[in-house]
C-alpha positions in Angstrom: -18.3 -22.2 -2.0 -15.9 -20.2 0.2 -14.5 -16.9 0.2 -11.3 -16.6 0.1 -8.8 -13.9 0.3 -5.2 -13.6 -1.8 -2.3 -11.3 -1.9 0.7 -12.0 -3.7 3.9 -10.1 -3.8 5.9 -10.5 -7.1 9.5 -9.3 -7.3 10.2 -5.6 -7.9 12.6 -6.2 -11.5 9.5 -7.8 -13.4 7.5 -5.1 -15.6 4.1 -4.8 -14.4 2.5 -6.5 -18.1 5.2 -9.2 -16.4 2.6 -8.7 -14.3 -0.8 -9.1 -16.0 0.5 -12.0 -16.9 1.1 -13.6 -13.8 -2.9 -12.3 -12.5 -4.4 -14.3 -15.5 -2.6 -17.0 -15.3 -3.1 -17.2 -11.5 -7.0 -16.6 -11.9 -7.3 -18.9 -14.8 -6.1 -22.3 -12.6 -9.0 -20.6 -10.8 -11.6 -20.9 -13.3 -10.4 -24.2 -14.1 -10.8 -26.4 -11.0 -14.7 -24.5 -10.8 -14.1 -21.1 -9.2 -14.1 -18.1 -10.6 -11.6 -14.6 -8.9 -14.9 -11.6 -8.0 -12.1 -8.9 -7.9 -8.3 -8.4 -8.7 -6.6 -5.2 -7.3 -2.8 -4.4 -8.8 -1.5 -2.1 -5.3 2.0 -1.4 -7.9 5.1 -1.8 -6.9 5.4 -0.6 -2.8 8.6 -1.0 -0.1 8.6 -4.5 1.8 9.3 -3.7 5.4 12.6 -6.2 5.2 14.8 -7.9 2.0 12.8 -11.1 0.9 16.0 -12.8 -2.0 17.8 -9.6 -2.1 14.3 -7.2 -3.5 13.2 -4.1 -1.5 10.0 -3.8 -3.3 7.7 -5.6 -4.9 3.8 -6.0 -7.5 1.5 -6.1 -4.9 -1.6 -8.0 -6.1 -5.1 -9.1 -4.1 -7.8 -11.7 -5.6 -11.1 -12.4 -4.5 -12.0 -16.1 -5.1 -15.0 -17.4 -4.6 -14.1 -21.5 -5.6 -13.1 -24.5 -4.2 -9.5 -25.9 -1.8 -8.8 -27.9 -4.3 -9.0 -25.4 -6.1 -6.8 -22.9 -4.1 -4.2 -25.5 -3.7 -3.4 -26.2 -7.0 -2.8 -22.1 -7.1 -0.8 -21.9 -4.2 0.6 -24.8 -5.0 1.6 -23.2 -8.3 3.0 -19.4 -6.4 5.4 -21.5 -4.5 6.8 -22.9 -8.0 6.9 -19.9 -9.5 10.3 -18.1 -9.1 8.9 -14.6 -9.7 6.9 -14.5 -6.6 8.4 -13.5 -3.0 5.4 -14.3 -1.0 1.8 -15.0 -0.6 -0.8 -15.2 2.2 -4.4 -16.8 1.8 -7.6 -16.0 3.9 -10.2 -17.8 4.0 -13.1 -14.6 5.0 -17.0 -15.2 6.1 -17.8 -12.7 2.7 -15.8 -11.2 0.4 -15.0 -6.9 0.2 -17.2 -5.1 -2.2 -15.6 -2.3 -3.4 -12.0 -1.2 -2.8 -9.3 -2.9 -0.2 -8.3 -1.3 2.6 -5.2 0.1 1.0 -6.2 1.7 -1.9 -8.8 3.7 0.3 -6.0 4.8 1.7 -3.6 5.2 -1.0 -6.5 7.4 -1.4 -7.0 9.2 0.8 -3.2 9.8 0.9 -3.5 11.7 -2.5 -5.7 13.9 -1.2 -5.3 18.0 -0.7 -2.3 19.2 1.2 -0.5 18.3 4.7 -1.6 20.0 6.1 -5.1 19.2 5.6 -4.8 16.2 6.2 -3.3 16.5 10.4 -6.1 19.5 10.5 -3.1 22.4 10.1 -4.9 24.2 7.3 -6.7 26.8 9.5 -3.2 28.3 11.1 -2.1 29.8 8.3 1.4 30.6 7.6 4.4 31.3 10.4 4.5 34.9 9.5 0.9 36.3 11.2 1.6 34.3 14.8 5.4 36.2 15.6 4.1 38.4 17.5 3.0 35.6 20.1 6.4 34.8 20.8 8.8 35.7 23.3 11.3 38.2 23.4 14.7 36.1 24.4 17.1 38.6 23.7 18.7 40.7 20.6 19.1 38.5 17.7 21.8 38.3 15.8 21.5 40.5 13.1 20.1 42.5 15.6 22.5 45.5 17.7 22.5 45.2 21.3 20.5 47.4 23.7 22.8 49.7 25.4 22.4 49.2 29.4 22.1 51.6 31.4 23.8 51.9 34.8 
């Protein structure tokens, strides 16, 4: 059977258990029509690039599916009819990805140590030890100006 990846976005105002119920309902449609959902990932509530039906955010869910085309068509038909689904996209792939998806890997990497280490700044130290290299640009506001000799 062919392999598919499907991502759908649910409305921001539904709860996590409702998203869970949507996920199981759509995976049940696939199983009923002779396929199987090999992986389900919930990416959580994320910002949308632009408003969709007055929503600024959406619950993202990814399916990795091994199913016939008829099962995919039935699942997409139900997604089109469901009022809580903002968008969905199903793509046929050569093979299914093992392990976490690229989105989850990026989220794990972003939650690592401080931002300084992420951008290669951890060896620079704080700014107080770099003051001696600063060129002198005249008196500071809190210092008295030096006397000028003539």
